[in-house]
N, C-alpha and C positions, 0 to 999 in steps of 0.2 A: 794444774798451774798454768796462770796466764804468762804470755811469752813477755819480756823486761820488756820495754821499749829500747833501740838498738840508738846512740847517738851515731849524726849522721853531718857531713857537713853540706851545705850549700853546692847545688848548681852552680856553677863557672857560666852567668847567662851573656857573657861580654861578649862570644862571638858565635858559639856552635847551636845547632837547632836544639832543642830542650823537645822530647818525644814521651809524649803522656796514654796510654792505653786503659783503658774504662772497660767492666766486664761484666756486664750487669744483666739478669734476665727480665724478663717481662713485668711492666710496672712499677720497677722500681727508679723510674726516671733517669735512666741511663740519657738519654736525649736531652733531659734539662739540664743537670749534672755537666754534660759535654758543653752545651752553651753558656755556662754558667763559667767554665772555665774557658773557653776564646774570648768574653768578656773583659773576665778581670786581666788578663794578660794584654788586649784592646786597651783597656784604660792607663794601662801602664808602658803606654807605646811600645808595645812588641805588636808586632805581624804572626799573625795565629792562623789553620785551617785547622779546619773537623772533618771526620770522615765514621763511616759506620757499615759494617758489615755483620747482616741478619746474620743466626747462627738457627740453629736446628731444635726439633721440639724435644729431643734429649733431655735439656736445660729450659723448658717452657719461653721456649724460644731465645735461647742467651744470645747476644750480641755485644759485638766490638765495636765501642767508638774510639777512635785515638785522633789524637790532636799532637800537631807539632806548634812548636813557635821559636821566636827568637828577637832579640831587638832590633825596630826600625834602624837600618844603618842608610837610607838613602835609594835601599836598591831591591830588586821583588828577588824573595830568595825561593829556593827549590824544593816544596815538600813532598814527602812522601806519602800514599794515597793507605797504608798499612801498615801496623806492626810489623818487624823483621827480629830473627833470634837475636839474642844481645843485642838489642840497639834499642834499649828500652828504658828511659830514667826513670818514670813513675809509671808503676803499675795499680793502679783502682780496681780492687775485686769489690763488689757490693753483694759479696758471700762468700763463706771459706773455700767451700769447692772450687768455686770461679778461680780463687790464688790459686789452687791444688794445678787447674787443667792449666793455668798459665807459665808452672811454673815449669809442667811436663812437655809444653809448646817452646818453651826455650824463652820468653820473654821476660822472666827474672836471673840476674846477673848479678852473684857477691862483687862484680868490680864497680855496679853502675845504678842497679836497680834497685828506689826505694819502695819499699810493698806497701802499700796502705789496705786492708782486708778487715771485714766487718768478719766478726766472731760466730755471729746467727748460722744456723743452715737450713737450705732447702733441698727437700732430697731429690733426687735425679730420679728420672725414671725406672733406670737400672736397680736404684735402690728401692723402687715402690713393687717393681712386679716381683721381688725377689717374695720366695713364697714364706719364710723367716724372717731375720733382721739380718736386711740386705744392709744397712748403711756402711756408707764408709768410715775410716779413722779420723775425724778430726785430728788427734793426735800425731798421727803421721803428717798429715798436713801441715799444721805447727811444725814440728822438727826440720819436716824437707825447708821449709818457708825462712826459717830459722840459717840454713845452711844457704839456702839459694840467694838471700836478698843480703845486698849490700844495708839496707835499713829496713825492720818488721814495724810496722804501726798495727794492734791487732786489737777491739774491743767492738761487744754488742753496739753496732752502731744502730743497727734494726731496734732497737730497745728504746736508746736514746731520741731516735725520731717519734715513736709510739708514743711514748711517754710528752712529748713537745708537740703531739699532736698533726704533725707534718709525716715527711715519708723517707726516705733514709737518702735519698740525692742530696737530702742539706745535709746531714750530719754526714756525710762522707766528704761534701765539698770541706765542712771546719775542721776535718782531720786533716785533709791537705793543706788549709791554712793552716794552723795547728800545729803540722811538720815543722814547717820552715826552709821545707825544701825548696820553694820557689820566693823569690825574694819580693814580694810585695803585702804591703802593710795589709793588717788585719781591716780595717777602715774599708780598703779597694775591695776586701772579698762581699764587704756587707755590705756595701755601694749596691753590687752586681744582682744578690738579694731583692734591693728594694728596687728595682730598675725592672724586674721582673714581673712586680704588679700584683702576681698571685700568693696569695697562703704567707704573704711577707713575714707578718710577726710568728707566725709557727715555726716556719724556715728559718727565721733568725734565733728562736730560740734551739732547737736542734741544730744550729751550726755553732751556737757560742757552747753548748755543753760539750760538744764531739769536738771543739777548737783545744778549749781547758783540758781535756782528756788526755786528747794528744799528743800536749806537753806535760804533762805532767806523769801519764804512764798509765798501766792498765789501774783497775782497782779491784780490791776484793768483791765487789759488788758484781763483778759478772758472773752471768752462769757457766762454770767449771764446764769443759772441753771435755774433759778424761778422755776414751778411745772411739767416741761415738756411737757404746754400744751400752745398753742397759743390763743388766740382771734379768731374767723370768720374772723374777720376784715384784718388777716393777711396770709389771705393763701398764702402757698408757690406758689401755681402756678401762680399768678403772680406778684411774683419778676420782677426786670429786667433782660432782657438775658444779656444782655453787659452793661457795662457804657459810651460806644461812640455810637451813630450811623453813618455809615458809608453809599454811595450810589453814585451814578451815581447824576450831577448835577440835571435836572428833577426829578429823584427820592426824594432827598432831597428837592427840591424847593416841594412838593410835602406832604413831612414829616410836612415840617416848618410848614405848613398850617395847617396842622391836630393840632400841637404842639399849634398852635396861637387859635384854636377855642377851645381847653381846655383848656388854660390860661384864657380865658376868662368867663368859669365856676364858678359857685359857690366855696368860697374857701372850706367848708368840703368835695367837691365832688371830688376838683381838684388831689389830690395825689392817690385815687385811680384811675379814669379816666388817668391817666398817666400811671399807671402801665398794664393795663386793653387794652390802644392804643397800646402798645408795643407790648404786648403780641400777639393781634389780627393782626399787620401788619407785626409780626412775621411768623405766621399762615399761611397767603397769599397773602396784597399785602397791596400798599396806598389806594386802592379803598375800600378796604373790611373795613380798620380802617375809611372813610371814611361812609359808613356805618354802624361803630359800635357807633360813634357819632351822626348820624343822629337819630339809636335809643333812644341814651343817653339823645340826645332833648328833647324826649317828655316825659321823666319822669322830667327833670329839670324845663320845660315850665310848667309844672301842680303840682310839689311838692312845699311843705311851709317851709319857712325856719322860725317859729316856731317852729318849728317837727328836726330842725337842719338837713336836706335836709335827713334822713334818707333813703327814698325810694331812693332819688336819687343817694345813696354810692350804696347801694345793686343793683341797677339795675347797676350799674358801674362795679362791681365785677362778677355778674351772667352772666349777657350779653356778657362780653368777654368771659368767661370759657362755656359758651352755644354755640356762635360763631366757639369756637377752640376744635370740639370735636377730638374724639380720632378716626384716622381712618387708614388705610394700607397705606395712602401717608404718612400721619404726622411720622407715625413709624416707615417706610423706611427713613424719612428726619431724623429725627433725631439719628438715626442709622450712617447715612454714614457722621456724620458733624465731623469738625476736630475737635472739642472742645472737643467732646465725649471721639475720641480716645488718645486725650490728657489725660485723665482724666482718662480712662481705664489704661494709662500705670503709671500714678500717684498710685492709688489706689494697683496697683499690684505691683510695683515697677520696674520695665521696664526702661531701658535705654533708649532715644531717640534712640542710635546705636542699639539696638537690635532690633530682629524681634519676634513678638508678634502675637501669632494667635488667632482669636476670631472668635467665631462660635455664630452664629446667629439662635436662635431657632420660626419658624412661623408655627401656627397652623390655615391659613384660613379657614374658614366657606362658604358656599354658600353664607350667610346672607353677608359676607365683600366681596364679590366675584362683586355680583350682586352691590351693594352697591357702589363698584367701576367701572360700566359699566355708559355708554350713560342711563342717567332717562328712553326712552322708552324703551330700550332690555332689559334695568333692573328689569324692571316690567313684559314687555313679559314672562322671566322665570319664575319670581315668581308667576305670574299668570299660570301657569302648574306645580301644583305639580308634579306629575312623572318626568317632565324634571328637575326640581330642585332636586328632590331625587338621580336620576341618575347620575345629573353634581357632589351632593353633594357626592358621595360615591369616586368618582374616586381625588374631591380635598381635604375634609375633613380629610387630616391625615399632620401627623407629619413633618416638613421640617427643616433644619439644613443646614443653608446658610453660609460660612465660608467668612466672609467681608473683611481676611487679604487679599483673592485672586483675583485678578485680574476682575473672573467673576463675582465672589460672592458680589464684593463691587459695580461692574458695574451694575446690576442686581437691587439690591437697590436705588442705584442713580438714576435708570431710573423710578425708581418706585413713588421716591419721587419726580421726574421733572415733573410728571403729575399735578401738584398741579395746574398750569396755567389751566388746563381745569377741577379744581374740580367745579364749579360753574354749571356744564352740568351735571355731575355726578348723580343717582339716591341719593344716602346719603346724599349730600347736600342739596336737595330737601325736602330729609324728617326733616331734621334738623332743615331746615329754616320753613318747615310748623310746626311743634312741639315749635321753639323757639316764631314764633308769635303770637301761640295759648297759651303759657304762659304768653307769658309779656302784651297782649291784657285781659286775664284773671284778673293779678294784677293791670294792669292800671283800670278796671272797677269797683274796690272795692277802688282805691283811694280815692273819695269823701264820698265816706258811711261811709268808717270802714278803717281810714289810718294804723294802726296794722296788719287788718290784710291783707291786700295789701303789707306791707312789708313782711312778713311772707310765701306768694304766691312765694316771688320773692327769698326769700330763701331757701323753698322748692326745687328749682332747683340745690341745693348742693346735693338732692340724687341719682342724673343723673352725671355716671362719666364711665370715665375707657372703656375698649374694648370690643368688641367682647360677652361672658358670664356677665364679668362684668356690662357691658352698659347696658344689658336685665334684669338683677336682679334690678339695679336702678333702671330701666324705669319702671317695675310691682311696687315698694318700690312706686314711684314718683305717680303712677296710683292709688294707693290706700291710699293713706294718701289723694289728695287731692279730692277724691270718698266722704270723709268725710264733705266739706265743704257747701253742701245743708242741712246738720244736725247743725251745727252749724251756719253758719251763721244769723244775726241778735242779737245773744246773745253777752253779754259784753265782756266775756272771749272768744270771738272767737280766737282772735287771737293767745291768751297763750293756746287754745287746739290743733291749728295747729303745732304750735312750740312744742308741749309735742310729738304729734303722729309722725312727721319730727324725734325729736330727740330718741324716742322708734325703726320707722323704721335703726334707725344709729347706736342702742345696737349691735343688733344679725344679724351674713350672713340670717338666715330662715328666717327671720322676726317674730316669734313666741311672741314677746314684741308687734311689731304694730299691732299683732293680736288681740289681748288682749285689746291695747288700741281702738282699733277698735269696741269690744262690749263692752267699758265704752259707748263710744260716742252713742252708737244706743241706749242703756240702757235710757239716758235723751231724744233721737231724739222728740218724743214725745211733751215733753215740747217746742222746739222749732219752732215746725210748728204753 
């Protein structure tokens, strides 16, 4: 549920200094917003000063901007250079977790602070590096904000800005004006935007929408924050790539045949199968989608309705993820799609008629190169360690490729086009062999221990990513399944495999997994 708009009195501006802190990350226009706030204060006969303190890479360049203002009484006031605990009147956070950081640092107090925060999320580095779901709880931040702030205004200001064709600084400015906490008229805020001279119309649209929302309170069209966690069945990697499918008549006919096969599946399996099929076809081609449904049919034909087809649902999800592994071809393909270019322009705030320079970073190893070669040649090189080391010394280097240039874009586009030969490459042969081993292992336990079979499928979640990340995930997968002989036959075998998987996802080094494996080993003789 969205936070209610908490009423608040206007700040008494007759004498004392008003302090405003703005917390924003790189690219959100925090500096622009600070300049606007300073300008609107000066337009209304105030003296104002702004400063900024650059942040760290943990929050993608998070910066604290600080403004102090007071009515001009004919004497020079003494302004502070940075916010202090318990001494902030207005805290503006351009993202929800920045509001959480401000609360933790003591900038938000119930006696004084009006907290204005966008409800959207930008994952911190600590959240991204977690092997599993490392996202912090948005609901906990919201609950803390309601307790810590005198007034709390929160809705999705990023979405408002995007819909208006602007950036979030404009909607944050509108929320500040709409809150009524500053004694300045709306026209004065709008005049400040007009005086900036850049993107005025779009900024005014975002400003106006946020102004109205701040006055009327959050509406039901906001994206629910919930706990910040999604169930495993809602894996973002399986969401549709587009709302509409298009292609040649021959391809569309093949696609419709696949869709018909999905529609014939049991109802609990259809939705996940649709998403998986779309992902697999996007990764390779229609024929690859047929292979996906052939494998899924093996699960469905042996599954049980009394179990809700849980095995088949898990198979629909993880077969798709396994068949769509990240290789050099996939990375190059994604980086040269027009949709990505449009997204980068939108996120950076660059107009369509402006020049945008994009630099892609690549660091290939000999393993990636061999995986992209015909299977015979790739194995021949891997079988000769001396040659592989010699080649790796010349290949294993960081490279910067400018995809805004014809040469750089063409290079990646050609690599992405190699997918028509992907089935003959070493990486595909290796991935397919591993897939069949994993899937056969799960199918072989389906009749004797249904829950364990489902958990074996779920263990595929451990393998993801590219290069070193993929290698670490594969190592954890092998270690988790190494416990299978020790737990098979126990009534709680499925539960123990789930615990081992979750332990593997807790930390990158695998220390928790090692502890869990030792626990399993301690009772292994009882299972023999």
